[in-house]
NUKOL-931312 format. One record per atom (N, C-alpha, C, O): x, y, z; residue in one letter. Coordinates in steps of 0.02 Angstrom, whole numbers, plus 50000, padded with zeros to 5 digits. Atoms other than C-alpha are relative to their C-alpha. Last residue first. Layout:
N
XYZA/...
//
This chain:
289
500404996049969X/496255141152460X/499335001649982X/499005005550016X/500205001949939X/497505133852340X/499565005150036X/499575010950017X/499774996649944X/497535136852161X/499804997550066X/499284994350072X/500564994849990X/497345122452043X/500255004450053X/500715002450089X/499834993450043X/498855113151976X/499595005750015X/499715011349993X/499444996549973X/498815099352120X/500225007649958X/500595012149978X/500134995049948X/497085095252067X/500555003950028X/500475009550050X/500294994650029X/497735086551908X/499825005850054X/500005011750044X/499464997450047X/499045074251985X/499675005849953X/500045009249918X/499534994849966X/497845072652131X/500425002849947X/500535008949947X/499375003649978X/496495065152023X/500475005050028X/500475010950011X/499414999950043X/494985076252013X/500584996450039X/500734996950098X/499575005149951X/493225073052082X/500614999949967X/500614995849921X/499594996349954X/492365087251981X/500424996850046X/500795000350081X/499434996450038X/491905075551844X/500415004550044X/501025004850038X/499365003049986X/490915065551975X/500545003149962X/501115002649984X/499714998749922X/489445077251984X/500764996850006X/501214999850036X/499894992749982X/489275078151797X/500295001050060X/500815004250070X/499404998450029X/489515059551767X/500185007550015X/500755009550027X/499465002149972X/488215055851882X/500625001249972X/501115001250010X/499954995549935X/486965068051803X/500584997550044X/500935001650072X/500515001549966X/487415060151637X/500015004050065X/500485007650079X/500314997449936X/488495066451498X/499474996550036X/499004994750001X/499474999749950X/489305054251380X/499765002450064X/499754999150116X/499585005850000X/488015048951250X/500594999950042X/500934994750042X/499235000450007X/486715060851279X/500344994649997X/500084989750025X/499794999050072X/484835063051247X/500715001149988X/500925004249938X/500035006150050X/484235054551406X/500095001249925X/499934997249882X/499855006849969X/484025070451498X/499784994649958X/499254994549927X/499325004350023X/484255085151382X/500054993850038X/500514990050024X/500125004250055X/482475093451393X/500594996449980X/500564993549925X/499704996750055X/482885108051513X/499904995849932X/500024998649878X/500384993850014X/481595102351642X/500335003149934X/499985005949893X/500585002450021X/482395084651631X/499525006449982X/499155006349934X/499945002250067X/484085091451645X/499384998049969X/499324998649909X/499924994750038X/483585101751799X/500104998649921X/499915002449876X/500664996550006X/482805086551881X/500155006149958X/499695007749921X/500415004050041X/484435076051853X/499355004749986X/499195006049928X/499734999550070X/485565090051916X/499494995649954X/499334997749898X/500184992450023X/484455091152071X/500295000249933X/499915002749891X/500734998950007X/484555072652097X/499795005449975X/499355005449932X/500285003850057X/486385071352069X/499325000849988X/499145002249931X/500005007949992X/486865084952205X/499654996649927X/499314999949887X/500705002150010X/487345103252163X/499994992649999X/500414989549966X/500135004649949X/489045107852228X/499314997949997X/499034996550051X/499585005650016X/489855117752087X/499834993350049X/500144988050046X/500225002350078X/488415130052062X/500384993749996X/500214989149958X/500475005449992X/488715133252260X/499784997249932X/499424992249936X/499645006349992X/490315142352234X/499474994650008X/499644988750005X/500395003849944X/489355156552165X/500234992850005X/500104988449964X/500114995149954X/490405168752050X/499634996950069X/499654999850124X/500644997549992X/491045154651947X/500015005150057X/500465005350099X/499904992349958X/492685150551861X/499285002250019X/498965004849973X/500574997449965X/492875133051793X/500155005450037X/500635005950075X/499994994649942X/494155126351672X/499365003050017X/498935004349975X/500344994350017X/493895110551573X/499985004450060X/499775002850115X/500284995549944X/495205097351593X/499595005649967X/499795008249914X/499994993950010X/495605083651466X/499625004350066X/499165002150101X/500624994849991X/495865067551546X/500195006349971X/500765008449982X/500345001549936X/497315055451472X/499465005150004X/499285007849951X/499564999249940X/498695059851349X/499585000750064X/499775004050113X/499635005149962X/497755061751190X/500375001550055X/500595007250059X/499624995249973X/496365073051135X/500414995950052X/500244994750110X/499494998150052X/495725059751015X/500395007550029X/500745011149993X/499495005250027X/494965048751152X/500465003449951X/501025001149943X/500164999550066X/493995062951247X/500544996349955X/501074999249946X/499485003950031X/493965059051430X/499794999249924X/499354995449905X/500355003750054X/493145072951520X/500514996049962X/501084998249951X/499665004050052X/493715081651672X/499484997449955X/498874997449966X/500235006750003X/493205096251793X/500274996349939X/500594999549898X/500065003550072X/494065111351844X/499654993350006X/499654990050057X/499815007449992X/494145123451988X/500064997249926X/500165000749876X/499575002950061X/494025141752023X/500134993650009X/500414991650061X/500025007350012X/492655149152139X/500314997749939X/500014997949885X/499825003149933X/492915167152200X/500074992649998X/500414989750040X/500675004149988X/493025174052020X/500214997250065X/500814995950075X/500714996850017X/494115188851961X/499394994950022X/498804996550014X/500004992349979X/495915186052023X/499325002949985X/499205008650005X/500084999849925X/495605166652029X/500015008150018X/499765010350069X/500734999449978X/495325167151838X/499955001250067X/499455004550083X/500354992950029X/497115172351812X/499324999850016X/499075004950041X/499734994049965X/497825158451929X/499665006449976X/499445010750014X/500434999649945X/496665145651839X/500235005650055X/499835008450092X/500654996950022X/497385150651672X/499545000250059X/499085004350064X/499874992950011X/499265147851734X/499085002749996X/498875007350030X/499744996049941X/498965131351818X/499955007049990X/499735010750035X/500444999849947X/497805123551681X/500185004250060X/499755007450091X/500634996350031X/498985128451534X/499475000550057X/499245006150069X/499884992650001X/500505124451632X/499455004049989X/499285009250017X/500214997449931X/499905106151657X/500115007350010X/499805009850057X/500014992949997X/499975103151471X/499855002950067X/499455007550072X/499544996550054X/500485085951445X/500015007150003X/500525010149987X/499415004649993X/499665076051593X/500625002349950X/501205000549955X/499514997049956X/498585092151601X/500604994450008X/501134995950034X/499905007149979X/497665088351433X/500535001050055X/501105002150034X/499525005150024X/497105106151397X/500024993450032X/499604992050075X/499364998449978X/496185120051480X/500464994849981X/500954994550018X/499495005749996X/494565120951390X/500695001950025X/500965007150007X/499585000050056X/493445134451457X/500504993750005X/500724990950055X/499655005650007X/492075137751573X/500515000049932X/500395003249881X/499675000850061X/491305154251634X/500454993150001X/500794991750050X/499455003150000X/490045157151780X/500364998649927X/499974998449880X/499655001850062X/488765169551823X/500584995250001X/500944995750050X/499855006849982X/487785169951986X/500364995949941X/500404989849933X/499625001049927X/487845188352000X/500054992850012X/500334990950063X/500494998149952X/487535190751803X/500374997350067X/500924994750069X/500385005749968X/489115189251689X/499565003150051X/499735008250080X/500605000250038X/489695204651591X/499574993950018X/499054992649989X/500414993850000X/490925210151728X/499354999649954X/498875003249964X/500334999049930X/491655192851768X/499555006349990X/499005006050017X/500535006049995X/491955189951579X/499655000850070X/499045000350075X/500504997950034X/492845207451566X/499364994550003X/498764995850001X/500224994449972X/494025203351700X/499395001049974X/498915001150012X/500315002449949X/494345185951623X/499695005250042X/499195003350074X/500535004450021X/494865193851461X/499544997250050X/498944997450037X/500534995150024X/495885207851533X/499394995749979X/498824997649992X/500274996649941X/496875195351640X/499375003849974X/498815003450000X/499664993649963X/497295185651484X/499565002550054X/498965001150055X/499865002649932X/496835167451416X/500385005950043X/500845004750081X/500655000949959X/495715172851271X/500214996250070X/499824993250107X/500314995249973X/497175181551186X/499384999250053X/499155003450090X/499654996949942X/498155166651154X/499705005150037X/499775005250099X/500335001949937X/496915156951042X/500315004250068X/500015004750121X/500554996949994X/497535164650874X/499625000150070X/499285004950090X/500404998350061X/499175158650902X/499375004550009X/499335008950052X/499594998150047X/499505149651062X/499705002549931X/499175000349908X/499794993549985X/498395147351216X/500655002149956X/501105005349983X/499584998949941X/497665131451153X/500255006749991X/500225009749937X/499375004850008X/496235132151030X/500485001550064X/500325005650107X/499454996750043X/494645140351091X/500504994449979X/500434988449994X/499725006450027X/492985133551161X/500515003149947X/500355004849890X/499424998350046X/492605147651286X/500104993249976X/500194988550015X/499695005850017X/490825145451362X/500605002649952X/500495006149903X/499584999350054X/490065160051457X/500314993649979X/500464990050027X/499495004350019X/488495158051560X/500475002049940X/500245003949887X/499995004449926X/487265169951639X/500594994349997X/500884992350047X/500065007650014X/487505183551507X/500014996650068X/500234998950120X/500235001950067X/487355202551486X/499854992749998X/499394990749961X/500615004449994X/487575207251666X/499644998049938X/499034997149939X/499955004049943X/488725222351625X/499384996050009X/498834998349995X/500214995749935X/488545228051449X/500034994450060X/499994988350054X/500675002549980X/489565220051308X/499885002250061X/500345002950102X/500564995650011X/490925229851237X/499394998250033X/498965002650041X/499774992949980X/492545221551306X/499375004250004X/499245007650053X/500034999949929X/491745203851301X/500145006950025X/499885009050077X/500645001349975X/491405206351117X/499895000550073X/499405003450095X/500344993250002X/493075214451084X/499314999350021X/499035004050050X/499664995249943X/493945199451155X/499555006549987X/499315009550035X/500325000949944X/492725187951052X/500285004550058X/499965005750109X/499475000449940X/493345195750890X/499634998850069X/499275003350090X/499684993349981X/492095193550742X/500404997650069X/500384992050094X/499305001050018X/491065181550642X/500345006550022X/500295011849992X/499544993750012X/489415183450748X/500824997849977X/501224995350017X/499395001850024X/488115169550757X/500355006349969X/500165009349919X/499644994450037X/486545174550853X/500704997949981X/501074997450030X/499314998950007X/485495159350907X/500215006049950X/499985007049894X/499814998149942X/483675159350977X/500795002049992X/501075005950031X/500074991950006X/483015159050794X/500245002050071X/500205008050080X/500394999249940X/483815142250769X/499905007250011X/500355011450004X/500614995750010X/484565143250603X/499535000050044X/498965001750026X/499844994150033X/486375137850636X/499365004949978X/499405010949965X/499874994249958X/485865126550769X/500095006149968X/499955011449995X/500424995350016X/484975114050647X/500115006650044X/499705011150046X/500695001750015X/486435102650636X/499555006049993X/499735010449954X/500394993849988X/488055109950706X/499294998849987X/498895002250019X/499714997849942X/488995093250708X/499605005850028X/499435006050088X/500435003549941X/487925084850574X/500245003450069X/499865003050117X/500714996449989X/488505097250438X/499694996750060X/499264999850091X/500245003049936X/490385093250452X/499255001850018X/499115004550071X/499705007749985X/491015095250280X/499814997650060X/499824991450066X/500005004450057X/489985111150218X/500204993150013X/499854988649991X/500655000250023X/489395119250386X/499994995449930X/499524991749915X/500415004849955X/491015115750461X/499404998749970X/499224992949965X/499755006550007X/491985123650317X/499624994450034X/499504988950009X/500185002450058X/490995139350329X/500094992349984X/499654988549966X/500755000350007X/491065140550505X/499844997949937X/499454993149931X/500155005749973X/492965137650501X/499254998950010X/499074993150017X/499925005850031X/493105150350369X/499904992750037X/499734987650007X/500515002250025X/492265163550473X/500124993749954X/499654989949943X/499785002050068X/493785164650589X/499374996649969X/499194991049988X/499554995750041X/493415174250741X/500184999049927X/500325003549887X/499515004050033X/491935164950810X/500445005649950X/500225009149904X/499514994950034X/490715173950922X/500694995549978X/501094993250019X/499375003350021X/489165163550965X/500435004449965X/500245007149913X/499644995550043X/487605171551055X/500714996349994X/501034994750044X/499215001850002X/486445159951133X/500325004449943X/500105004949885X/499534996650048X/484735167451184X/500634995950008X/500854994350063X/500244994850043X/483215160951276X/500445003049942X/500205005049890X/499474995150028X/483965144951354X/499535004449949X/499255001849900X/500034994149943X/482595134151453X/500465005749976X/500425010750011X/500554995450008X/482375123451302X/499865004850042X/499415008950033X/500314998049939X/484075116851318X/499415005649986X/499475011649974X/500435005949989X/484485108351153X/499675001450067X/499194998050085X/500654999350024X/485145125051111X/499524995150008X/498934996149995X/500344994749962X/486705123851211X/499275001249983X/498885002950028X/500105003249944X/487085107151126X/499715005150059X/499335003450104X/500535004950000X/486905114650958X/499844996650068X/499254994850077X/500584994650011X/487975130150998X/499434994750001X/498954995550040X/500194997049946X/489275118351062X/499355003449996X/498925002950041X/500255004849949X/489345108450910X/499825001750069X/499404998350099X/500744999249984X/489325123350787X/499814994450055X/499244994450080X/500275005750044X/491075119750701X/499204999750018X/498824996649982X/500214999350062X/491615137250747X/499594994749972X/499174995849928X/500475004850013X/491705134050939X/499685001349918X/499075001249908X/499685006050037X/492515150250967X/499444994749972X/498914996349945X/499454998250036X/491695160651105X/500434995349964X/500724990949996X/499535004950020X/489975155251165X/500555003549956X/500385006049903X/499504997350043X/488865167451269X/500554994249985X/500874991450030X/499335002450001X/487335161451348X/500535002049947X/500385002049887X/499654997050043X/485755169951406X/500704997449997X/501084998550045X/500364998150056X/484485160851495X/500325002949948X/500045002549893X/499654996150053X/485385150251622X/499595001849937X/499394997549898X/500454994850025X/484345146051766X/500325002849947X/500205008849939X/500675002149980X/485165129751843X/499485005149975X/498885003549980X/500214993349984X/486955136251846X/499204999750020X/498955002850067X/499714997349935X/487665118651859X/499685007750026X/499645009650084X/500465002849938X/486385113851727X/500335001150066X/499995001250117X/500744997750000X/487045126751606X/499624996650047X/499154999450075X/500124993249966X/488925124551657X/499255001449998X/499015004150047X/499854999249934X/488845104951641X/499945007250019X/499645008450071X/500585002349955X/487765104251478X/500265001150075X/499845003050116X/500734996850006X/488855113651362X/499544998850065X/499295003150101X/499904991950002X/490765109851389X/499215003250006X/499115008250040X/499794998249931X/490265091351444X/500195007450000X/500125010550052X/500465000649951X/489175088651296X/500235002650073X/499885005650114X/500574995550010X/490325095651169X/499514999550056X/499305004750081X/499724993749982X/491875086151228X/499445005250001X/499405009350047X/499785000149936X/491045069751229X/500255006550024X/500175008350083X/500664999549940X/489865071651084X/500295000750065X/499965003550108X/500184992549984X/491435075450975X/499505000750050X/499485005550089X/499984998249923X/492025057550985X/499855007550016X/500015010050070X/500055005349958X/491745049750810X/499935001450075X/499564997950110X/500615002249996X/491475065550714X/499784994050043X/499204993350065X/500105005250036X/493145071650757X/499244998550000X/498924999950051X/500715003749993X/493535088750820X/499984994149957X/500244994849902X/500524996549964X/495035100150853X/499434995850014X/499174995650070X/500745003450003X/496495089650802X/499545005050043X/499695006650101X/500265001849936X/498125101250789X/499204997950005X/498755002049998X/499735006549987X/499025104250630X/499764996050061X/499974990350072X/499294999349984X/498665123050629X/500324993050019X/500774992750062X/499764993150013X/496815119050646X/500695000550019X/500884998750075X/499344997949974X/496345101350606X/500065007349993X/499985010149938X/499824992950013X/494565094850576X/500635002050033X/500665001350094X/499504997649943X/494235076150565X/500125008149985X/500185009849926X/499614994550018X/492805067050477X/500335004050051X/500085004750107X/500444996250046X/492415049350525X/500375006449989X/500985006549996X/500214994149967X/493505043450666X/499545004649957X/499385010249976X/500245001949941X/494055026050604X/499575005850037X/499135003950076X/500365007350008X/494425026450417X/499674998950072X/499184995250073X/499505005849973X/494755045950411X/499624993149990X/499064992649966X/500365006049980X/493935059250301X/500474994650031X/500974992650001X/499845007650033X/494995074250312X/499404995950013X/499024997150060X/500585005449990X/494725092650348X/500054994649971X/500034994849909X/500025006650029X/496145105150364X/499454994650023X/499354992650081X/500525004049976X/496245123450423X/499984993549951X/500034994549890X/500125005350055X/497725133250424X/499524994850025X/499554991950079X/499615006349978X/497615149050536X/499884995049941X/499484996349897X/499825001149925X/497035166750554X/500464993550010X/500914992850051X/499594995049978X/496775174350382X/500294998850071X/500685002650098X/500404993949990X/496225157450319X/500515005450018X/501125004650013X/499614995549952X/497425144350242X/499585006650004X/499585010849959X/500064992650006X/496255131450175X/500435004250052X/500435003450113X/499414997649973X/496385112650153X/499945007149981X/499925008749921X/499834992050004X/494675104650131X/500795000650028X/501024997050073X/500534996750027X/494045086350093X/500115007749996X/499875011049950X/499874993449982X/495675075750099X/499395004149974X/499325004749913X/499964995050054X/495215057650069X/500075006650041X/499895006850100X/500395002950054X/495395041250168X/499895004849942X/499895002649885X/500524995750042X/496835048250263X/499614996749949X/499894994649898X/500035002850068X/497605036450395X/499415003549964X/498815003149978X/500635003150040X/497695046550548X/500114998349926X/500355002249885X/500034999050068X/499185050450664X/499384997349975X/499104992950008X/500275005450039X/499545052250838X/499905002449927X/500025008049905X/500624998450033X/500795061750946X/499584994549977X/499704988849996X/500505004349979X/502465063151047X/499375001749959X/499255007749951X/499665006149984X/504085072151034X/499564993949997X/499804988349998X/499345001150039X/503645089150965X/500214992550007X/500524990149959X/499405001649956X/501885089351036X/500624997849949X/500594993849902X/500014996449931X/500355096850951X/500655000250043X/500865005150072X/499404996949990X/500865091950767X/499985004250070X/500335009150082X/500104995449968X/499605078550721X/500605003950030X/501075000350049X/499745000049933X/500225067350589X/499795007150043X/499945012550019X/500024993049986X/499155064150427X/500245000150078X/499894997250120X/499974999149922X/499605048150351X/500045007850018X/500455011749995X/499864993149972X/499325044950162X/499815001350075X/499225001150094X/500274997549937X/499435027750099X/500215006950017X/500795008950013X/500284994450000X/499995025249919X/499635003150063X/499295008250057X/499564995850001X/501205012149945X/499705007349988X/500055012349992X/500364993349994X/500015000450000X/500455006150001X/500515009450052X/
//
């Protein structure tokens, strides 16, 4: 099989994963990044940004469900949700599964990601793109949080690349200060914080930054097969520590009211609560006190 083409992920210099390419669907250099979508043999279609796997059709449900359902159900009364990044539409779709959500605003800096996802990964965003509760903005999430009015949102979900390149500005003091300002009094923000077995500094540094502006800073975990290296952490910063300590029965009740109970493939009320029980090798990177 001399014509085999393998695509190697370039996240780490000394270690990684590769995909046998069935066919390449798109390869575009946008104004912000290199975007590549392939069809693989085992994981369905796969999107790479700057050589790093962002999403695969096979396991996207793990990441998207945990990034969307956990903060919304932990809050319990989230009506207005801001999503930054997430150009594939998967988080937007999960947020809009909550019939209790009145408005979801998504701000993605790279319109090419949205265009290519709609064309080549249509099942991931589904009907979210045309939901009347959705507002999709091609623009800078930093500017959006800078200009939004105080108390504009109940939950902010940041689905960005790692803090390099185009994603770097989403991990600054100014950004988290503005997130706190535009959130309601029980508001919270979650964001991907990498795989701490390989990227511990990402969790440690962003947690310290968030702790300057939020009284409750923590993380929760999700096992996403193609985010190699063990558990992925999702960073948590809340104004009300009570949001993190809701029991299984109440989470189940809220999920039922929202219409998401028994619709998921990874998230459950038990997984939700358990995800905050961190192994010591991860918990050691969170701020003390």
